[in-house]
LORODREN-857177 format. One line per field, with one value per residue (C-alpha): residue number from 1; residue in three letters; z, x, y. Coordinates in nm, 4 decimals. Example, Ala and Ser with C-alpha at 12.3 -4.5 7.8 and 13.67 -1.06 7.14 Angstrom:
2
seq	[1 / 2]
type	[ala / ser]
pz	[0.7800 / 0.7140]
px	[1.2300 / 1.3670]
py	[-0.4500 / -0.1060]
//
This chain:
302
seq	[1 / 2 / 3 / 4 / 5 / 6 / 7 / 8 / 9 / 10 / 11 / 12 / 13 / 14 / 15 / 16 / 17 / 18 / 19 / 20 / 21 / 22 / 23 / 24 / 25 / 26 / 27 / 28 / 29 / 30 / 31 / 32 / 33 / 34 / 35 / 36 / 37 / 38 / 39 / 40 / 41 / 42 / 43 / 44 / 45 / 46 / 47 / 48 / 49 / 50 / 51 / 52 / 53 / 54 / 55 / 56 / 57 / 58 / 59 / 60 / 61 / 62 / 63 / 64 / 65 / 66 / 67 / 68 / 69 / 70 / 71 / 72 / 73 / 74 / 75 / 76 / 77 / 78 / 79 / 80 / 81 / 82 / 83 / 84 / 85 / 86 / 87 / 88 / 89 / 90 / 91 / 92 / 93 / 94 / 95 / 96 / 97 / 98 / 99 / 100 / 101 / 102 / 103 / 104 / 105 / 106 / 107 / 108 / 109 / 110 / 111 / 112 / 113 / 114 / 115 / 116 / 117 / 118 / 119 / 120 / 121 / 122 / 123 / 124 / 125 / 126 / 127 / 128 / 129 / 130 / 131 / 132 / 133 / 134 / 135 / 136 / 137 / 138 / 139 / 140 / 141 / 142 / 143 / 144 / 145 / 146 / 147 / 148 / 149 / 150 / 151 / 152 / 153 / 154 / 155 / 156 / 157 / 158 / 159 / 160 / 161 / 162 / 163 / 164 / 165 / 166 / 167 / 168 / 169 / 170 / 171 / 172 / 173 / 174 / 175 / 176 / 177 / 178 / 179 / 180 / 181 / 182 / 183 / 184 / 185 / 186 / 187 / 188 / 189 / 190 / 191 / 192 / 193 / 194 / 195 / 196 / 197 / 198 / 199 / 200 / 201 / 202 / 203 / 204 / 205 / 206 / 207 / 208 / 209 / 210 / 211 / 212 / 213 / 214 / 215 / 216 / 217 / 218 / 219 / 220 / 221 / 222 / 223 / 224 / 225 / 226 / 227 / 228 / 229 / 230 / 231 / 232 / 233 / 234 / 235 / 236 / 237 / 238 / 239 / 240 / 241 / 242 / 243 / 244 / 245 / 246 / 247 / 248 / 249 / 250 / 251 / 252 / 253 / 254 / 255 / 256 / 257 / 258 / 259 / 260 / 261 / 262 / 263 / 264 / 265 / 266 / 267 / 268 / 269 / 270 / 271 / 272 / 273 / 274 / 275 / 276 / 277 / 278 / 279 / 280 / 281 / 282 / 283 / 284 / 285 / 286 / 287 / 288 / 289 / 290 / 291 / 292 / 293 / 294 / 295 / 296 / 297 / 298 / 299 / 300 / 301 / 302]
type	[met / ala / his / asp / met / ala / arg / ser / leu / pro / thr / thr / ala / ser / leu / gln / ala / phe / glu / ser / ala / ala / phe / his / gln / ser / ile / thr / arg / ala / ala / asp / glu / leu / his / leu / thr / gln / gly / ala / ile / ser / arg / gln / ile / gln / ala / leu / glu / gln / his / leu / gly / val / glu / leu / phe / his / arg / gln / arg / gln / arg / val / arg / leu / ala / ala / ala / gly / gln / arg / tyr / leu / glu / his / val / arg / ala / ala / phe / asp / arg / leu / glu / gly / ala / ala / leu / glu / leu / arg / ala / leu / arg / arg / gly / gly / gly / thr / leu / his / leu / ala / ile / leu / pro / thr / tyr / gly / thr / lys / trp / leu / ile / pro / arg / leu / pro / ser / phe / thr / thr / his / his / pro / gly / val / gln / val / gln / phe / thr / thr / arg / leu / gln / pro / phe / asp / phe / ala / ala / glu / asp / leu / asp / ala / ala / ile / his / tyr / gly / asp / pro / val / trp / pro / gly / ala / lys / leu / glu / arg / leu / met / asp / glu / glu / val / arg / val / val / cys / ser / asp / gly / tyr / arg / arg / gln / ala / arg / leu / arg / glu / pro / ala / asp / leu / arg / ser / ala / val / leu / leu / gln / ile / ser / ser / arg / pro / tyr / gly / trp / asp / asp / trp / leu / gly / arg / lys / gly / leu / thr / gly / ile / asp / gly / arg / arg / gly / pro / arg / phe / glu / his / his / ser / met / val / leu / gln / ala / ala / ile / ala / gly / leu / gly / val / ala / val / leu / pro / thr / phe / val / val / asp / asp / glu / leu / ala / glu / gly / his / val / val / glu / ala / phe / ala / asp / thr / leu / val / arg / thr / gly / lys / ala / tyr / trp / leu / ala / val / pro / glu / gly / arg / ala / glu / leu / pro / ala / leu / ala / ala / phe / arg / ala / trp / leu / leu / arg / glu / his / gly / arg / ala / gly]
pz	[0.5177 / 0.3758 / 0.3127 / 0.0739 / -0.0820 / 0.0236 / -0.0922 / -0.3242 / -0.1587 / -0.1577 / 0.1771 / 0.3664 / 0.3747 / -0.0056 / -0.0384 / 0.2100 / 0.0218 / -0.3070 / -0.1714 / -0.0069 / -0.3138 / -0.5339 / -0.3071 / -0.2826 / -0.6316 / -0.4560 / -0.3143 / -0.0768 / 0.0743 / 0.1030 / 0.2916 / 0.5290 / 0.5902 / 0.6625 / 0.8505 / 0.6087 / 0.3782 / 0.0129 / -0.0802 / 0.1331 / -0.0351 / -0.3810 / -0.2958 / -0.1632 / -0.4809 / -0.7024 / -0.5101 / -0.5569 / -0.9310 / -0.9588 / -0.7657 / -0.9948 / -1.3154 / -1.4206 / -1.3974 / -1.1542 / -1.1956 / -1.4563 / -1.2806 / -1.3148 / -1.0711 / -0.7255 / -0.8728 / -0.9699 / -1.1803 / -1.1811 / -1.4915 / -1.6095 / -1.4350 / -1.1179 / -1.1172 / -1.1424 / -0.8743 / -0.6428 / -0.6359 / -0.5154 / -0.2580 / -0.1086 / -0.0961 / 0.0832 / 0.3350 / 0.3948 / 0.4584 / 0.7033 / 0.8845 / 0.8985 / 1.0360 / 1.3130 / 1.4048 / 1.4059 / 1.6351 / 1.8788 / 1.8630 / 1.9227 / 2.2497 / 2.3536 / 2.2420 / 1.9147 / 1.5584 / 1.2028 / 1.0418 / 0.6619 / 0.5555 / 0.2096 / 0.1927 / -0.0523 / -0.1357 / -0.0423 / 0.2708 / 0.3762 / 0.3189 / 0.4244 / 0.7060 / 0.8376 / 0.8397 / 1.0140 / 1.3004 / 1.3148 / 1.5806 / 1.8416 / 1.7506 / 1.7605 / 2.0958 / 2.2517 / 2.0599 / 2.0125 / 1.9415 / 1.6363 / 1.3034 / 1.0314 / 0.6715 / 0.3941 / 0.0361 / -0.2084 / -0.3415 / -0.5223 / -0.5649 / -0.3591 / -0.3931 / -0.2779 / 0.0715 / 0.0335 / -0.2506 / -0.0825 / 0.2208 / 0.3670 / 0.6981 / 0.6334 / 0.3888 / 0.3689 / 0.1214 / -0.0415 / -0.1896 / -0.1160 / 0.1630 / -0.0704 / -0.0339 / -0.0715 / 0.2056 / 0.4337 / 0.7068 / 0.6526 / 0.9285 / 0.8456 / 0.9267 / 0.7913 / 0.5430 / 0.2530 / 0.2343 / -0.0470 / -0.1117 / -0.4300 / -0.4057 / -0.6150 / -0.5625 / -0.4572 / -0.7759 / -0.9952 / -0.8109 / -0.8941 / -1.2491 / -1.3260 / -1.1347 / -0.9316 / -0.7119 / -0.7353 / -0.8654 / -1.2051 / -1.2728 / -1.3123 / -1.6720 / -1.7828 / -1.5322 / -1.5848 / -1.3963 / -1.2687 / -1.2994 / -1.0995 / -1.3026 / -1.0201 / -0.9697 / -1.3251 / -1.1933 / -0.9100 / -1.0705 / -1.2096 / -0.8620 / -0.6993 / -0.9662 / -0.9371 / -0.5597 / -0.5984 / -0.8574 / -1.1324 / -1.4986 / -1.8262 / -1.7068 / -1.8553 / -1.5424 / -1.7329 / -1.9216 / -1.8127 / -1.7565 / -1.5879 / -1.3091 / -1.1576 / -0.7850 / -0.5417 / -0.4501 / -0.8138 / -0.8433 / -0.5186 / -0.6453 / -0.9740 / -0.7810 / -0.5673 / -0.8873 / -1.0244 / -1.3059 / -1.2283 / -0.9778 / -0.7944 / -0.6003 / -0.3249 / 0.0046 / 0.3063 / 0.4756 / 0.1678 / 0.1604 / 0.5243 / 0.5946 / 0.2668 / 0.3339 / 0.6845 / 0.5516 / 0.2641 / -0.0165 / -0.1571 / -0.0930 / -0.1444 / -0.4924 / -0.3477 / -0.0419 / 0.0670 / -0.1469 / 0.1107 / -0.0135 / 0.1416 / -0.1468 / -0.0003 / -0.0215 / 0.2753 / 0.3840 / 0.5393 / 0.7195 / 0.5460 / 0.7580 / 0.6035 / 0.7727 / 1.0353 / 1.0847 / 1.3229 / 1.6370 / 1.5396 / 1.8285 / 1.6067 / 1.3908 / 1.6883 / 1.8408 / 1.5135 / 1.4520 / 1.7992 / 1.7583 / 1.4072 / 1.5101 / 1.8064 / 1.5811 / 1.3515 / 1.6482 / 1.6261 / 1.9115 / 1.9045]
px	[0.8928 / 0.8636 / 0.5164 / 0.5812 / 0.2413 / -0.1210 / -0.3419 / -0.6298 / -0.9006 / -1.2806 / -1.4545 / -1.5624 / -1.9169 / -1.9326 / -1.8005 / -2.0580 / -2.3367 / -2.2148 / -2.1813 / -2.5246 / -2.7004 / -2.5283 / -2.6384 / -3.0020 / -3.0209 / -3.2175 / -3.1392 / -3.4339 / -3.3261 / -2.9646 / -3.0885 / -3.2871 / -2.9892 / -2.7466 / -3.0013 / -2.9586 / -3.1912 / -3.2260 / -3.0785 / -2.7701 / -2.7155 / -2.7525 / -2.5075 / -2.2502 / -2.2699 / -2.2490 / -1.9425 / -1.7819 / -1.8535 / -1.7009 / -1.3965 / -1.3491 / -1.4533 / -1.6848 / -2.0544 / -2.1099 / -2.4851 / -2.7568 / -3.0424 / -3.4113 / -3.6094 / -3.5268 / -3.3890 / -3.0220 / -2.8389 / -2.4604 / -2.2767 / -1.9838 / -1.7352 / -1.9456 / -1.9471 / -1.5687 / -1.5228 / -1.7657 / -1.5368 / -1.2468 / -1.4603 / -1.5955 / -1.2485 / -1.1188 / -1.4049 / -1.3385 / -0.9713 / -1.0547 / -1.3086 / -1.0632 / -0.7896 / -1.0202 / -1.1181 / -0.7530 / -0.6509 / -0.9259 / -0.8074 / -0.4470 / -0.5554 / -0.6775 / -0.3571 / -0.5023 / -0.5138 / -0.5071 / -0.1914 / -0.1774 / 0.0715 / 0.1985 / 0.2789 / 0.4111 / 0.1332 / 0.3133 / 0.4763 / 0.1371 / -0.0644 / 0.1935 / 0.3817 / 0.2248 / -0.1524 / -0.1444 / 0.0505 / -0.1524 / -0.4015 / -0.1248 / -0.0761 / -0.4463 / -0.4798 / -0.2170 / -0.3203 / -0.6989 / -0.7218 / -0.4958 / -0.6557 / -0.4191 / -0.5173 / -0.3276 / -0.2517 / -0.0215 / 0.2971 / 0.5627 / 0.8210 / 0.9478 / 0.7346 / 0.7408 / 0.5888 / 0.5272 / 0.2823 / 0.1018 / -0.1261 / 0.0851 / 0.2710 / 0.5152 / 0.5922 / 0.7408 / 1.0284 / 1.2138 / 1.5611 / 1.8485 / 1.8364 / 1.7623 / 1.4566 / 1.5027 / 1.3344 / 1.2822 / 1.4682 / 1.5002 / 1.5147 / 1.6027 / 1.3262 / 1.4667 / 1.7206 / 1.5742 / 1.6323 / 1.4930 / 1.4378 / 1.3783 / 1.0479 / 0.8059 / 0.5365 / 0.6488 / 0.4932 / 0.6903 / 1.0132 / 0.9669 / 0.8510 / 1.1477 / 1.3880 / 1.5306 / 1.8176 / 2.0748 / 2.0955 / 2.2342 / 1.9020 / 1.7420 / 1.8736 / 1.5706 / 1.3173 / 1.0478 / 1.1592 / 0.8632 / 0.9325 / 0.8125 / 0.7687 / 0.8903 / 1.2042 / 1.3314 / 1.6791 / 1.5606 / 1.6744 / 1.9975 / 2.0848 / 2.0177 / 2.2148 / 2.5041 / 2.5208 / 2.5288 / 2.8071 / 2.6011 / 2.6660 / 2.5115 / 2.1509 / 1.9187 / 1.7647 / 1.5148 / 1.3241 / 0.9853 / 0.6318 / 0.6042 / 0.3632 / 0.2912 / 0.2970 / 0.4702 / 0.1338 / 0.0696 / 0.4097 / 0.3521 / 0.0185 / 0.1825 / 0.4457 / 0.1775 / -0.0076 / 0.3042 / 0.3764 / 0.7466 / 1.0103 / 1.0041 / 1.2591 / 1.0646 / 1.1303 / 1.1222 / 0.8429 / 0.6277 / 0.6812 / 0.7425 / 0.3779 / 0.3375 / 0.6590 / 0.5409 / 0.2039 / 0.3561 / 0.1980 / 0.5482 / 0.8892 / 1.2430 / 1.3518 / 1.6694 / 1.8903 / 2.0433 / 1.8504 / 1.8583 / 2.0286 / 2.0573 / 2.0024 / 2.1714 / 1.8431 / 1.6261 / 1.2870 / 1.2795 / 1.0436 / 1.0514 / 0.9438 / 0.9361 / 1.1329 / 0.9233 / 0.6660 / 0.8499 / 0.7041 / 0.3399 / 0.2028 / 0.0318 / 0.3409 / 0.5768 / 0.3659 / 0.3523 / 0.7268 / 0.8158 / 0.5791 / 0.7041 / 1.0702 / 0.9919 / 0.8032 / 1.1041 / 1.3317 / 1.5026 / 1.5427 / 1.2834]
py	[2.5501 / 2.9017 / 3.0385 / 3.3245 / 3.3846 / 3.4013 / 3.1164 / 3.2050 / 2.9986 / 3.0278 / 3.0592 / 2.7510 / 2.8898 / 2.9099 / 2.5544 / 2.4246 / 2.6031 / 2.4570 / 2.1033 / 2.1086 / 2.2538 / 1.9963 / 1.7123 / 1.8252 / 1.9807 / 2.2517 / 2.5967 / 2.5661 / 2.2346 / 2.3538 / 2.6602 / 2.4384 / 2.2099 / 2.4943 / 2.7106 / 3.0016 / 3.1910 / 3.0939 / 3.4292 / 3.3635 / 3.0255 / 3.1807 / 3.4608 / 3.2130 / 3.0050 / 3.3135 / 3.4306 / 3.0906 / 3.0948 / 3.4430 / 3.3271 / 3.0268 / 3.1989 / 2.9139 / 2.8310 / 2.5451 / 2.4964 / 2.5104 / 2.6940 / 2.6040 / 2.8247 / 2.6865 / 2.3641 / 2.3478 / 2.0925 / 2.0562 / 2.1708 / 1.9571 / 2.1871 / 2.1732 / 1.7941 / 1.7829 / 2.0492 / 1.8701 / 1.5657 / 1.7816 / 1.9655 / 1.6437 / 1.4919 / 1.8040 / 1.7932 / 1.4227 / 1.4970 / 1.7764 / 1.5614 / 1.2722 / 1.4982 / 1.6191 / 1.2632 / 1.1596 / 1.4445 / 1.3487 / 0.9870 / 1.0930 / 1.2549 / 0.9099 / 0.7372 / 0.6152 / 0.7396 / 0.6149 / 0.4789 / 0.4887 / 0.2223 / 0.1237 / -0.2463 / -0.5010 / -0.7507 / -1.0730 / -0.9342 / -0.8002 / -1.1169 / -1.3767 / -1.2032 / -0.8830 / -0.9334 / -1.2752 / -1.1125 / -0.7891 / -0.9093 / -0.8844 / -0.5179 / -0.4328 / -0.6120 / -0.3852 / -0.0707 / -0.0924 / 0.2806 / 0.2631 / 0.1833 / 0.0608 / 0.1299 / -0.0496 / 0.0397 / -0.1376 / 0.0217 / -0.1805 / 0.0964 / 0.3928 / 0.7059 / 1.0670 / 1.0759 / 1.4502 / 1.3793 / 1.0863 / 1.0630 / 0.7819 / 0.7646 / 0.4796 / 0.1999 / -0.1472 / -0.1481 / -0.4377 / -0.4197 / -0.1859 / 0.0763 / 0.3675 / 0.5939 / 0.9722 / 1.1693 / 0.8711 / 0.6870 / 0.3112 / 0.0496 / -0.3098 / -0.5577 / -0.8833 / -1.0133 / -1.2057 / -1.5792 / -1.7947 / -2.1644 / -2.3631 / -2.5507 / -2.7563 / -3.0165 / -3.3628 / -3.4979 / -3.2578 / -3.3373 / -3.7062 / -3.6385 / -3.4095 / -3.6389 / -3.3515 / -3.4705 / -3.1882 / -2.8286 / -2.9369 / -3.1122 / -2.7690 / -2.7642 / -2.9642 / -2.8278 / -2.5633 / -2.2512 / -2.0476 / -1.6741 / -1.3710 / -1.0510 / -0.8268 / -1.0404 / -1.1049 / -1.1926 / -1.4180 / -1.7414 / -1.5921 / -1.4681 / -1.8056 / -1.9937 / -1.7499 / -1.7811 / -2.1587 / -2.1326 / -2.2959 / -2.2107 / -2.3144 / -2.2828 / -2.0185 / -1.8654 / -1.6505 / -1.9163 / -2.0418 / -1.9092 / -1.5700 / -1.4704 / -1.1306 / -1.2101 / -1.4455 / -1.5954 / -1.6921 / -1.8561 / -2.0447 / -2.1753 / -2.2750 / -2.4707 / -2.6393 / -2.7319 / -2.9046 / -2.6593 / -2.6280 / -2.5131 / -2.1786 / -1.9774 / -1.8021 / -1.6183 / -1.8460 / -1.6516 / -1.7172 / -2.0949 / -2.1939 / -2.2834 / -2.4736 / -2.6687 / -2.7567 / -2.8728 / -3.0719 / -2.8691 / -2.8158 / -2.9704 / -2.8489 / -2.9472 / -3.1037 / -3.0656 / -2.7350 / -2.4830 / -2.2011 / -1.8831 / -1.5358 / -1.2940 / -0.9865 / -0.7958 / -0.7038 / -0.5748 / -0.2277 / 0.0061 / 0.3447 / 0.6428 / 0.9928 / 1.2670 / 1.4426 / 1.1633 / 0.9303 / 1.0919 / 1.0403 / 0.8290 / 0.5705 / 0.5299 / 0.5132 / 0.2353 / 0.0428 / 0.0810 / -0.0512 / -0.3478 / -0.4283 / -0.4279 / -0.6560 / -0.8970 / -0.9127 / -0.9784 / -0.6418 / -0.3976 / -0.1197]
//
């Protein structure tokens, strides 16, 4: 990437002096911490203020109190120092075959599929620390401190390579009590059933009905919930019928918390789950190890 202009950055020494004085609210204590004279600390802070063109402190003899601009700037300085410190720690860990992996996940995939299996990854890669954050939609990797993401839907993510993890299959489930109450015996009986809706999948029922060739049923009626886990709990509680991914309901079906509403509800939606890796990151040791493990867990060649 071209680097066509010099950055206008303050010195690290002035930032350290500022951060220490802000923490201690004292020039004297900052000088002691950094092994400098009080005059040197004051000069560093003055130089920083001149560079920024704002007053960072209200001064009261040797005591200093952050001005509003100083408080805001301190947040950025501390975040930058944290990033630099984290980068150094990560590089040292990489030398030992470890590192930190920053991964964006989908909530349900993370809680129901990935996290229960993660102990096998940490057993084989004890030096790799995985940190999770939630993202529901594709984002710009260049603007985020994230190394990879789990993506649902179509294989489209600008600036990233996508690898298929698993095709999505869904089943129609409800509590055994609701199945008897609503007299569900075949798909046509859904006309009088309560259809539980997921906000992120507004066409979930329409898609299932269409793939089963059913017409005359309003697939968008019924109470709406934000997450798969909420819909699953609503189904367990007997509030209605849900169409949910198999990996979400397999355990509950096995344990009898829910049942299939009738025979043969399985449908392949045509959507899939993907691992999205930004261009230029694939060779990071921690990410390469995680990718290979994830593909093996999904039964795909790494």
